[in-house]
N, C-alpha and C positions, 0 to 999 in steps of 0.2 A: 358178488362181494366176497372176498376171502378174508379169513381171520387166522392169526397165528395160533398154532396148537401143537403140543407135543403128543405124539401118537405112539402107543405101545404096539409095536409090530411083531413082537416075538410070537412065533408059531402061526402068524397070519400067512395065508397062501398068496404067493406072488407068481404071476406068469409074466415073463419078460420076452418080448419078441425083438430080436436083433442082438448081435454079438460083437459089435465093434467097440471103438474107444469110448464113445458116449455111453454105451450100455455098461461098460466097465466102471465108469465113474459113478453111475447111478446105482449099480448093483452092490458095490463094495460096502457102503454104509448099511444097506439093508441086510447084507450077509452078516456084518458085524453085530447087528441087532437081532440075529437069529430068526429072521423070517424064513419061511419054507419056500425056496425059490426054484422055479423050473424055468430054464432058459431055452428058447426055441430059435435056432439059427444053424445054417449050414457050417459055419466056422466060428471059432471063438478068439477073441482078443487074448493075448498071453496071460493077462491078469485073471481073466475069467477061466481060462484053461487051468490055471493053478487052483482056483476055487473048486472046479469040477474034479480035478484029480485028488484033491484033499477031501472030497465028499461033502463039501459045504453047499453045493448047489447041484441040482439035477439038470441034465442036458438032453434035449431032443434034437439030434443032428439032422435037420431037414429044412426045406423051404416052407414057408407059411403061404397058404393060398388065400386070396381075397374072399371075404365073407365068412371066414372061420369064426367060431365062437369058443370062448375059453371059460372054464369054471374055476374062478379064483376070487379072492377078496379084492386083490389089487392087480391091475393090468398095466404093464408098461409097453408102449408101442414105440420102438426105437430103431426101426429100419431106416435105410437111406431113401426108401421109396415113399414119397409123400402120399401117393394114391393108395398104396397098400395100407399105410397107417390109417388113412381116413376110412377105408373100407372096413377094417377091423374095428375101428371106433364105432361106426354106424351099427355094427352087429354086437355091440357090448351088451352085457346083462344089466338090467336096471339097477341092481344093487352094487355093481362094481365101481370102485374108484379107479379112474383111468388117467394115465399120464401120456401125452403125445409129444414126442420130442420136437416136432416142428409146428405145433399149434398150441401156444400158451393159453389162448382164450378158451379152447375146448377142454383143456386139462383140468381135472378136478383138484389138482394140487401141483405145487412146484417143489423143486429141490433148492432150498435157500443156501447161501453161503453160511457155513457153520463154524463158530469159534468155540472150542471146548477147552476148559481148564479144570481138570478134576471133575467135580459134580456141577460145575457151571456150564450151561449151554446157552450161547447167544446165536440166534438165527437172523440173518439179514436177507431181505428180499426187496427187489425193486418192482415186483409184480410183472416181471418179464421185460421191463424197460431197458435194463442194462445189467446183466449178470457180472460183467467185467467191473463196473462201477461198484457193485456190491462187494466184490472181492477186495477192491482197494480200500473200501471202508473197513472191512474186516481187519486188514493189516494195521490200519490206523487205530482202531479200537484196541487191538491186542497190545499195542505199545502203552496204552493208558490204564490197563488193568492193574490192580494192586498185586505186588509180587507175592503177597501172602494168601491170595484168594483160594488156592487149592487147599492149603493147610487149614485155613479158617473154615471152609465148608466141610472138610472132613471132621473137624472138631464139632461144628454145629450140628451135623447129621447125627452123630452119636449122642450128643447132649440132648437134642430134641427127642430122640427115641427114649432116653432115660426119663425125661420129664413127663412124657405122655404115659409112660408105664407106671409112674409113681402115683400113690393114692393121694392126689391133691385135688383141690377144687379147680374148676375151669378158670376162675379168676387168678388163682395162684400160678397155674401153668402159663397163662398168658403173660403174667408179670415176669416170670423167670425167662421165658422165651425172649421178651423184649430186653431184659437186662443183659443177657449173654451175647446179644448181637450188637451192642454198643461198641464203638471204636475203643473206648477206654478199657472195657473189659477184655476185648479180643487181643489187645496189645500187652496184657499182663503176662509175665513169664510164668507165673504160677496159676494160670487160669483154670487148669484142670482141678487143682486142689481147692481153689475158690468155688468152683462150680459144685464140687461134691459137698462142700460146707454149706452152700446155699440150699442144696437139696435137703440136707439133714435139718437145717433150720426151718425150712418151709414145712416139713413133715411134723 
């Protein structure tokens, strides 16, 4: 059984086997999240080549042999050879999280369709049933998001930090956090001034 989770991957070690178009799609978000990525492949997709030339990933230019074992937190097996992927999977380390491009059932995790708007992240997964369908849902959801969502979350992020840093009781903090997230408050043109006044009054 899989559960949705947001995972901090910054500085986590990732070894990716395979350098084609699929690998490029999976590696890009990991690179953006500042994972420490080593890619093993005889050739690289142009997008991966750019990452390598910019120093964002490491590259071992070679063929991988069946039965190899890799020392990393995360292992991505993305070659076009199913037998090779399976062989490398069978030799994984017990603590490794492994993704196999052609075996959703054995993979410890999937790459969901992701919708991002500022600090909002929505991940959609069909548990491997149909990634194409998930992408279609993503487009539909995007059309229904409030146009103010990015601006609202930027304000709420700073406001929450201010509230948590203020010398208030837990009850007062909870009440303030609830008040500033109401639709009525968020749509006020002077919400920043109102928020600052609320903080002073609560203190």
